[in-house]
C-alpha positions in Angstrom: -17.3 -98.1 237.6 -16.7 -102.0 237.8 -14.3 -103.7 235.7 -15.8 -104.6 232.4 -14.5 -107.7 230.0 -15.4 -108.7 226.7 -14.8 -112.1 224.7 -14.1 -111.0 221.4 -13.7 -113.0 218.0 -10.7 -111.2 215.6 -12.0 -111.2 212.0 -8.7 -113.2 211.2 -8.0 -116.9 209.5 -7.4 -118.2 212.7 -6.4 -122.1 213.5 -9.0 -124.2 214.7 -8.2 -124.3 218.9 -7.9 -120.2 218.8 -11.5 -118.7 219.0 -12.3 -116.2 221.5 -9.8 -113.9 223.4 -10.7 -111.6 226.5 -10.4 -107.8 226.4 -10.8 -104.8 228.9 -13.6 -102.7 228.2 -12.2 -99.1 228.9 -14.3 -97.4 231.4 -15.3 -94.5 228.5 -17.1 -97.3 226.5 -18.9 -99.1 229.3 -22.2 -97.5 228.7 -22.5 -98.0 224.7 -20.5 -101.4 224.6 -22.8 -104.3 223.2 -22.9 -107.6 222.2 -22.6 -107.9 218.3 -20.7 -104.5 218.0 -17.8 -104.5 215.5 -14.5 -102.8 217.6 -11.1 -102.3 217.0 -8.4 -104.1 218.7 -4.8 -105.0 219.0 -4.1 -108.8 218.3 -0.7 -110.4 217.6 1.0 -106.6 217.7 -1.3 -105.2 214.8 -4.5 -103.6 214.8 -7.5 -105.7 213.5 -11.5 -105.6 213.6 -13.0 -107.9 215.9 -16.9 -108.7 217.2 -18.0 -108.8 220.8 -19.4 -112.1 221.2 -20.3 -111.7 225.4 -19.8 -109.2 228.0 -18.8 -110.3 231.7 -17.6 -109.0 235.1 -14.6 -111.2 235.4 -11.6 -112.9 233.6 -9.4 -115.5 234.4 -6.3 -113.4 232.4 -3.9 -111.6 234.6 -4.3 -107.7 234.3 -1.0 -107.5 233.1 -1.6 -109.5 229.8 -4.8 -108.1 228.9 -5.3 -105.2 226.3 -8.1 -102.8 226.2 -10.8 -102.6 223.1 -9.1 -99.8 221.1 -12.8 -98.3 220.1 -16.3 -99.0 218.8 -16.4 -99.2 215.0 -20.0 -99.4 214.7 -22.0 -98.8 217.0 -25.6 -101.0 216.1 -24.4 -104.6 216.3 -23.6 -106.2 213.0 -23.8 -109.6 214.2 -27.4 -110.9 215.4 -28.2 -113.5 218.1 -29.3 -116.0 215.4 -26.1 -115.0 213.6 -24.0 -116.1 216.6 -26.2 -119.3 216.9 -25.5 -120.0 213.5 -21.9 -119.0 213.7 -21.6 -121.9 216.8 -23.2 -124.5 214.9 -20.8 -124.3 211.8 -17.8 -123.8 214.2 -18.9 -127.3 216.2 -20.4 -129.2 213.0 -17.6 -128.1 210.6 -14.6 -128.2 213.0 -13.8 -124.5 212.1 -12.9 -121.5 214.2 -15.5 -119.2 214.8 -13.4 -116.4 213.5 -13.3 -117.7 210.0 -17.4 -118.3 210.0 -17.9 -114.4 211.5 -15.3 -113.3 208.7 -18.2 -114.8 206.4 -20.7 -112.9 208.2 -19.5 -109.5 208.6 -18.5 -107.5 205.3 -16.5 -104.5 204.9 -17.9 -101.2 205.8 -16.9 -98.6 203.5 -17.4 -94.9 204.1 -19.6 -94.4 200.7 -21.7 -97.4 199.5 -21.8 -97.3 195.7 -25.2 -97.9 193.6 -25.0 -101.1 191.8 -24.9 -101.3 188.3 -25.5 -104.9 187.7 -27.5 -106.0 184.9 -29.6 -109.5 184.9 -30.2 -110.7 181.5 -32.8 -113.8 181.5 -34.7 -115.7 178.6 -37.9 -114.0 177.8 -39.2 -117.8 177.6 -38.1 -119.0 181.0 -41.4 -119.0 182.4 -43.2 -120.6 179.1 -45.1 -123.7 181.0 -47.8 -125.6 179.6 -51.2 -125.0 181.0 -52.1 -127.9 182.5 -49.4 -126.9 185.2 -50.8 -123.7 186.4 -53.9 -125.4 188.3 -51.1 -127.6 189.9 -49.1 -124.7 191.1 -52.1 -122.7 192.3 -53.2 -126.0 194.5 -49.7 -126.7 195.6 -49.0 -123.4 197.0 -52.4 -123.5 199.1 -51.7 -126.7 200.3 -47.9 -125.9 201.1 -48.6 -122.8 203.0 -51.6 -124.3 205.3 -49.1 -127.3 206.0 -47.8 -127.0 209.5 -44.5 -128.9 208.8 -41.0 -127.2 208.6 -39.2 -128.8 205.6 -40.5 -129.8 202.6 -39.0 -131.2 199.2 -40.3 -130.5 195.6 -38.9 -132.2 192.5 -39.4 -131.3 189.2 -37.1 -132.4 186.2 -38.3 -129.2 184.3 -36.6 -126.2 185.8 -39.5 -123.8 184.2 -41.8 -125.3 186.7 -39.7 -124.6 189.8 -39.3 -121.0 188.4 -43.1 -120.6 188.2 -43.6 -122.2 191.8 -41.3 -119.9 192.9 -42.9 -116.5 191.6 -46.5 -117.6 192.6 -45.0 -118.3 196.6 -42.9 -115.1 196.5 -46.1 -112.8 195.1 -48.1 -114.6 197.8 -45.5 -114.0 200.6 -45.0 -110.4 199.4 -48.6 -110.0 199.8 -48.3 -111.4 203.5 -45.5 -109.4 204.5 -43.3 -112.4 204.9 -39.7 -112.2 204.2 -38.1 -115.1 202.1 -34.6 -116.1 201.1 -33.4 -118.0 198.1 -30.3 -119.3 197.7 -28.8 -120.6 194.3 -25.8 -122.6 193.3 -24.6 -120.4 190.3 -24.8 -116.7 188.7 -26.7 -118.3 185.7 -29.6 -119.5 187.8 -29.6 -116.4 190.0 -30.1 -114.7 186.4 -33.3 -117.0 185.7 -34.6 -116.5 189.2 -34.4 -112.3 189.7 -36.7 -111.2 187.2 -39.5 -113.3 189.0 -38.9 -110.9 192.0 -40.5 -107.4 192.4 -36.3 -105.3 192.5 -37.6 -102.7 195.0 -38.1 -105.0 197.4 -35.3 -107.3 196.5 -31.6 -107.9 198.0 -28.9 -110.3 196.0 -25.7 -111.3 196.7 -23.4 -113.0 194.3 -20.0 -113.5 193.5 -20.4 -110.6 190.9 -21.0 -107.7 193.2 -17.7 -105.5 194.2 -17.0 -105.0 198.0 -19.1 -102.0 197.8 -21.8 -103.3 196.1 -22.1 -106.3 198.7 -22.0 -103.9 201.5 -25.3 -102.0 199.7 -26.8 -105.6 199.5 -26.1 -106.5 203.1 -27.3 -103.0 204.5 -30.6 -103.5 203.1 -31.0 -106.8 204.9 -29.6 -105.5 207.8 -32.0 -102.8 208.3 -35.1 -104.7 207.5 -35.7 -103.2 204.1 -35.8 -106.3 202.0 -38.7 -108.9 201.7 -36.9 -111.0 199.2 -33.5 -112.2 199.4 -31.7 -114.1 196.3 -28.0 -115.2 196.4 -25.3 -117.7 196.5 -24.4 -119.6 199.3 -23.3 -116.8 201.2 -26.6 -115.2 201.5 -27.3 -117.6 204.2 -24.7 -115.2 206.8 -26.8 -111.9 206.2 -28.2 -110.5 209.4 -32.0 -111.3 208.6 -34.6 -109.2 211.2 -36.9 -112.0 210.4 -37.3 -114.8 207.9 -40.3 -116.7 206.9 -39.1 -119.0 203.6 -36.0 -120.4 202.6 -35.6 -121.9 199.4 -32.6 -123.9 198.3 -33.3 -124.2 194.4 -31.4 -127.2 192.8 -30.2 -129.0 196.6 -28.2 -131.5 194.2 -25.9 -129.1 192.6 -22.5 -129.4 193.5 -22.3 -125.8 194.1 -24.0 -125.4 197.2 -20.9 -127.1 198.8 -18.1 -124.7 200.0 -15.6 -127.5 199.1 -12.2 -125.0 198.3 -12.1 -123.5 201.6 -13.2 -123.1 205.5 -15.9 -123.3 206.4 -16.3 -126.0 204.0 -20.2 -126.0 204.7 -23.4 -127.3 202.6 -26.0 -125.1 201.9 -28.4 -127.9 202.4 -27.5 -128.5 206.1 -26.6 -124.7 207.1 -30.3 -123.8 205.6 -31.9 -126.7 208.0 -30.4 -124.9 210.8 -30.9 -121.7 209.7 -35.0 -122.4 209.2 -34.8 -124.2 212.9 -33.1 -120.7 214.2 -35.8 -118.4 212.7 -38.8 -121.2 212.9 -38.9 -120.5 208.8 -40.1 -122.8 206.2 -37.5 -124.6 204.5 -38.3 -125.8 200.6 -35.6 -128.0 199.4 -36.3 -128.2 195.3 -34.3 -130.3 192.6 -34.3 -131.7 189.5 -33.3 -135.0 190.7 -33.2 -135.2 194.5 -29.9 -135.9 196.0 -30.1 -139.1 198.0 -29.6 -137.6 201.5 -33.1 -135.8 200.5 -34.8 -138.6 199.0 -33.9 -140.7 201.9 -35.1 -138.0 204.2 -38.5 -137.9 202.7 -39.1 -141.5 202.4 -38.3 -142.0 206.2 -40.8 -138.7 206.6 -38.3 -136.2 208.2 -39.1 -134.2 205.1 -42.8 -133.7 203.7 -42.7 -134.3 199.8 -45.0 -131.6 197.5 -46.5 -133.7 194.7 -45.0 -134.0 191.3 -46.4 -131.7 188.8 -48.3 -133.5 185.9 -45.6 -133.7 182.9 -46.2 -135.6 179.9 -44.1 -138.6 179.7 -40.5 -138.3 177.8 -40.0 -139.9 174.7 -36.1 -141.3 175.6 -34.3 -144.1 173.6 -31.6 -146.0 175.2 -28.9 -147.2 172.7 -26.2 -149.8 173.7 -23.0 -148.7 171.7 -21.7 -152.1 171.9 -24.5 -153.5 169.9 -23.6 -150.6 167.5 -19.9 -151.9 167.2 -21.6 -155.4 166.5 -23.5 -153.6 163.7 -20.1 -152.3 162.5 -20.6 -148.9 163.6 -17.6 -147.5 165.5 -18.6 -143.7 165.1 -19.8 -141.7 168.3 -23.0 -141.6 166.5 -25.4 -144.8 166.8 -27.7 -145.1 163.7 -30.8 -144.1 165.6 -29.1 -140.8 166.8 -28.2 -140.1 163.2 -31.6 -140.7 161.7 -33.2 -138.4 164.2 -30.6 -135.6 163.8 -31.3 -135.9 159.8 -35.0 -135.3 160.6 -34.8 -132.5 163.4 -32.1 -130.8 161.2 -34.3 -130.8 158.2 -37.1 -129.2 160.3 -34.7 -126.3 161.3 -34.6 -127.4 164.7 -31.5 -127.1 167.0 -29.3 -130.6 167.9 -27.9 -130.4 171.2 -25.5 -133.4 171.6 -23.4 -133.6 174.9 -20.5 -135.2 175.8 -19.8 -135.2 179.7 -15.8 -134.3 179.9 -15.2 -134.7 183.8 -13.9 -138.3 183.6 -10.9 -137.3 182.1 -8.8 -140.3 182.6 -9.7 -143.3 180.2 -10.8 -146.5 181.6 -9.8 -149.7 179.7 -12.3 -152.1 178.9 -12.9 -155.2 176.4 -15.0 -154.3 173.5 -16.1 -158.2 173.3 -17.3 -159.4 176.4 -17.5 -155.9 178.0 -15.1 -156.8 181.0 -13.7 -153.7 182.7 -10.4 -153.3 184.3 -10.6 -153.2 188.1 -8.5 -152.7 191.0 -8.1 -156.4 193.0 -7.5 -154.7 196.1 -10.7 -152.5 196.1 -13.0 -153.9 193.1 -13.2 -150.1 191.7 -12.4 -149.1 188.2 -8.7 -148.7 186.8 -7.8 -145.4 185.0 -5.0 -145.4 182.4 -2.1 -143.1 183.5 -0.1 -141.0 181.2 2.4 -143.8 181.2 -0.2 -146.6 179.9 -0.3 -148.4 183.3 -3.6 -148.9 185.1 -3.7 -146.8 188.0 -6.5 -147.4 191.0 -6.7 -143.9 192.2 -7.9 -145.3 195.3 -5.4 -147.5 196.7 -2.4 -146.1 194.1 -2.2 -150.0 193.0 -0.6 -150.0 189.4 0.2 -152.7 187.1 0.4 -153.2 183.3 -2.4 -153.1 180.9 -3.2 -156.8 179.6 -2.9 -157.4 176.1 -5.4 -160.3 176.1 -8.8 -159.6 177.9 -8.7 -162.2 181.0 -12.3 -162.5 181.0 -12.8 -163.8 177.5 -9.2 -163.9 176.2 -10.0 -161.9 173.3 -8.1 -159.2 171.9 -10.2 -156.4 171.4 -9.1 -154.2 174.3 -9.5 -150.5 174.3 -9.5 -147.3 176.3 -12.8 -145.9 177.0 -13.7 -142.0 175.9 -13.4 -139.8 173.2 -12.5 -136.2 173.4 -15.1 -133.3 172.6 -12.6 -132.0 169.6 -12.9 -135.6 167.9 -16.7 -135.7 168.4 -16.7 -132.4 166.5 -14.4 -133.8 163.6 -17.0 -136.8 163.4 -19.6 -134.8 162.9 -18.5 -132.5 160.3 -17.9 -135.7 158.3 -21.3 -136.9 158.8 -23.1 -133.5 158.3 -20.7 -131.2 156.3 -23.3 -128.8 155.4 -24.4 -128.1 158.8 -23.2 -125.3 160.8 -22.0 -126.8 164.0 -20.9 -125.3 167.1 -18.5 -126.6 170.2 -19.4 -125.1 173.4 -17.3 -125.7 176.4 -15.2 -123.0 178.7 -15.2 -119.4 177.4 -17.9 -120.1 174.8 -21.4 -118.1 174.3 -24.0 -118.6 171.5 -27.3 -116.7 171.3 -30.3 -118.3 172.6 -32.0 -118.9 169.2 -30.0 -121.4 167.0 -30.2 -123.8 164.4 -27.6 -126.8 163.6 -25.4 -128.8 165.8 -24.3 -127.7 169.3 -22.1 -130.0 171.0 -21.5 -129.3 174.6 -20.0 -130.1 178.1 -21.5 -129.3 181.3 -20.6 -125.9 180.5 -23.1 -125.4 178.2 -25.8 -126.7 180.3 -24.9 -124.1 182.9 -24.6 -121.2 180.2 -26.9 -121.9 177.5 -30.6 -121.3 177.1 -31.7 -122.2 173.7 -35.3 -122.3 172.8 -35.2 -124.3 169.5 -34.3 -127.5 170.4 -35.4 -130.6 168.5 -33.1 -133.3 169.7 -30.8 -134.1 172.5 -28.4 -136.8 172.3 -25.7 -138.0 175.0 -22.9 -139.3 173.2 -21.4 -141.0 176.3 -23.4 -141.4 179.8 -20.7 -144.0 181.0 -17.6 -141.4 181.9 -19.0 -141.0 185.5 -19.4 -144.5 186.3 -15.7 -145.1 185.9 -14.9 -142.4 188.3 -13.8 -144.5 191.9 -16.3 -142.6 194.1 -19.3 -144.3 195.6 -21.6 -141.4 194.5 -20.3 -142.0 190.8 -24.1 -143.6 190.1 -26.1 -141.1 191.7 -23.9 -138.4 189.9 -24.6 -140.3 186.4 -28.5 -140.4 187.1 -28.5 -136.8 188.0 -26.4 -135.8 185.1 -28.8 -137.6 182.3 -31.6 -136.1 184.1 -30.4 -132.5 183.7 -29.2 -133.2 180.2 -32.9 -134.9 178.5 -34.5 -131.7 180.3 -32.0 -129.4 179.0 -34.9 -128.2 177.0 -37.4 -125.8 178.3 -39.9 -128.1 176.3 -39.9 -131.5 176.2 -37.8 -133.1 173.2 -36.8 -136.6 172.4 -33.4 -137.9 173.4 -30.9 -140.5 173.0 -28.9 -141.8 175.6 -25.8 -143.9 174.2 -24.0 -146.3 176.3 -21.5 -149.3 176.8 -23.5 -149.9 180.1 -27.3 -150.3 179.1 -28.0 -152.7 181.9 -26.0 -150.4 184.6 -28.9 -149.5 187.2 -28.4 -145.6 187.0 -28.5 -145.5 183.4 -31.5 -147.9 182.8 -33.2 -146.1 185.6 -32.4 -142.8 183.9 -33.8 -144.1 180.7 -37.5 -144.7 181.8 -37.1 -141.7 184.5 -37.3 -143.9 187.4 -35.5 -142.1 190.1 -37.2 -144.2 192.8 -36.2 -147.8 191.4 -32.4 -146.5 191.2 -32.5 -144.7 194.9 -34.2 -147.8 196.7 -31.4 -150.1 195.4 -28.8 -147.6 195.9 -29.6 -146.9 199.3 -29.7 -150.5 199.9 -26.3 -151.2 199.0 -24.7 -148.0 200.4 -26.3 -148.7 203.7 -24.4 -152.3 203.9 -21.2 -150.8 202.7 -21.7 -147.9 205.7 -21.7 -144.8 203.3 -23.9 -141.9 203.2 -26.7 -141.1 203.6 -27.4 -143.8 206.5 -23.5 -142.9 207.6 -21.7 -139.7 207.2 -18.4 -138.9 206.3 -15.5 -136.5 207.6 -12.6 -135.9 205.0 -9.0 -135.7 206.5 -6.5 -134.2 204.4 -2.8 -133.3 204.9 -0.8 -130.4 203.0 1.1 -131.0 199.9 4.4 -132.7 200.9 7.2 -134.8 199.6 5.6 -138.2 199.0 7.0 -140.2 201.6 6.7 -137.7 204.4 2.9 -137.2 203.4 2.4 -141.2 203.5 4.3 -141.1 206.9 2.3 -138.3 208.4 -1.1 -139.9 207.2 -0.1 -143.3 208.8 0.9 -141.3 212.2 -2.6 -139.8 212.1 -4.5 -143.0 211.6 -2.7 -144.5 214.4 -3.4 -141.6 216.9 -7.0 -141.8 215.7 -7.1 -145.4 216.3 -6.0 -145.2 219.6 -8.4 -142.1 220.4 -11.2 -143.0 218.9 -12.7 -146.0 220.0 -16.8 -145.5 219.6 -18.7 -148.4 217.7 -19.9 -146.0 215.7 -17.0 -144.7 214.1 -15.0 -146.5 211.5 -12.0 -145.3 209.9 -10.5 -146.4 206.8 -6.7 -146.8 205.8 -4.6 -143.7 204.7 -4.8 -143.4 200.8 -3.5 -140.6 198.2 -5.7 -138.4 196.7 -6.8 -139.1 193.3 -5.5 -136.0 191.9 -2.0 -136.9 190.7 0.9 -135.1 192.6 2.0 -131.5 191.6 5.2 -130.2 191.4 6.5 -133.7 193.5 4.2 -133.1 196.5 1.6 -135.3 197.4 -1.6 -135.1 199.5 -2.6 -138.3 201.4 -6.1 -138.6 203.1 -8.3 -140.7 205.9 -12.0 -141.4 205.6 -13.8 -141.5 209.2 -17.3 -142.9 208.8 -19.8 -141.9 211.3 -23.1 -144.0 211.9 -26.4 -141.5 212.8 -25.5 -138.6 215.1 -21.7 -137.4 216.2 -20.6 -139.3 219.3 -19.3 -136.9 221.9 -15.4 -137.9 221.7 -15.6 -136.8 218.2 -15.1 -133.4 219.6 -11.5 -134.4 220.5 -10.6 -134.8 216.6 -9.4 -131.0 216.5 -6.8 -131.5 219.3 -5.6 -134.7 217.4 -5.0 -133.6 214.0 -2.4 -131.4 213.1 -3.5 -127.9 212.4 -2.3 -127.6 208.6 -4.6 -130.5 207.8 -8.0 -129.9 206.1 -11.3 -131.5 207.9 -13.6 -131.9 205.5 -17.2 -133.0 206.9 -19.8 -134.0 204.3 -17.5 -133.9 201.4 -18.9 -134.5 198.3 -16.5 -137.1 197.2 -13.6 -139.4 198.6 -11.4 -138.9 195.4 
């Protein structure tokens, strides 16, 4: 029998430039060996699992250096042709070894899979929608099903409308024997959508599953028994026998980015590739579309599903500066206080939102609204623990002025008040009202009367049915983060908060920047006005979505060493990457402060249009311990 060789990808987290290794196929295995099989191999003097990616009759490796495959672990291929194609694309696009991608694709194979004992709580009112929405859903599902386009966008500020659309679409698909995949950003959204599905025809994958439960669900898809698959981002790596419909729920949610480890993929981009591989329809839904998707809809690349007929929102925009002029220095405007009293008298719940993400305070003048900004890069300063103004973008530091350089006034303040301080104020204003603070680790019943003050944790984890009023204590925090997406994130967050209730209720947005385009547009629910202007600015400054980014980050090192290494890599890239469609920014320290004396520096590479061929050199130019992060969520 002729010699046979296999290209095998070890299921190990290998460095970028190590991917495929040649092994000899023993004569006894040659008749049953197949592409996609799971095999055992000796790799670096230890026994590991690997996947056969290719079979061939010759190899450039000397026979004396070749190792044999030890055995076949799984006779039926565990990686499909479509999965190999997806792994190739992810490896190329995200600059990672194929072994890392396959490690996400291939599950552990237990000897005795266990039955899952998971439960899926969901609010009984999750699909209570107004009657005039039902005809819209019926009509739009019919138009969507008949449309020959492959990629669609659907936006509704009310999530219940999205749930109802999914329910109708999935019923239609199941009746037609079509297979659907729904990708959700987190377990809470999974709990809201899963009860809409016939569980006997469904497979589900979330971080709550044990390894054996995960395998049980994987096997259900592998054997073609699931008509609907729902899960978080790893569900895209399942071995689908067929796939007709992909839904990415809340595509703008940051949890769709695998930001902490390789492969650093984004669900939105991988879903496009997955849909193309299976010739499936892709529906990208949102409460507020990302500018990436809005731009593609505007350019005609993506078809938009018409908006649902929702009643107009009652949103009041309140200037905190005007409140201060009237002598009101509290966190609650007079307008918000009066509306709170009215709703509490009606036994309604008042939900107050305080975003705590912008942890570091900004420094501003309460008289003229001057904001301390870095003279190097025009981004807002933060105030560090030693009361210095610090630019987290270029690391410039200067003393806090005692007098406003714009109006020479002395009324300078740090911006921002913590949730505990606001809770204390509320107890003074409403001493006889039950008040609850909801942040990390807190849970409440879904029906509640009183005042709830919450962070983003509350938005993700609470399902309240008795809300009468929503108030945003301060809508400015994200604006002062030195990131090009800060205004987009501000609009998205405001939109999420004012539509937190399952039914339309009055909202009050408090701000020190009522003329800011994101805040003003959000108060008017005019996303197009904001997006058109923001895209104009981003295009001029070479930021996404017209340009794309790759963030390069070194590992924690002593400060001077980290800086020196960053400049050395910058020099190498500048000398090598000559394409006019590439721009490389100067090295800069990460926004996050040093930990244990260790610093990290980063480079930002801007790319216009499609990646130029020379960008493939990047993996050989960057040290192997550096992180390469295409399409980062932030430049901080």
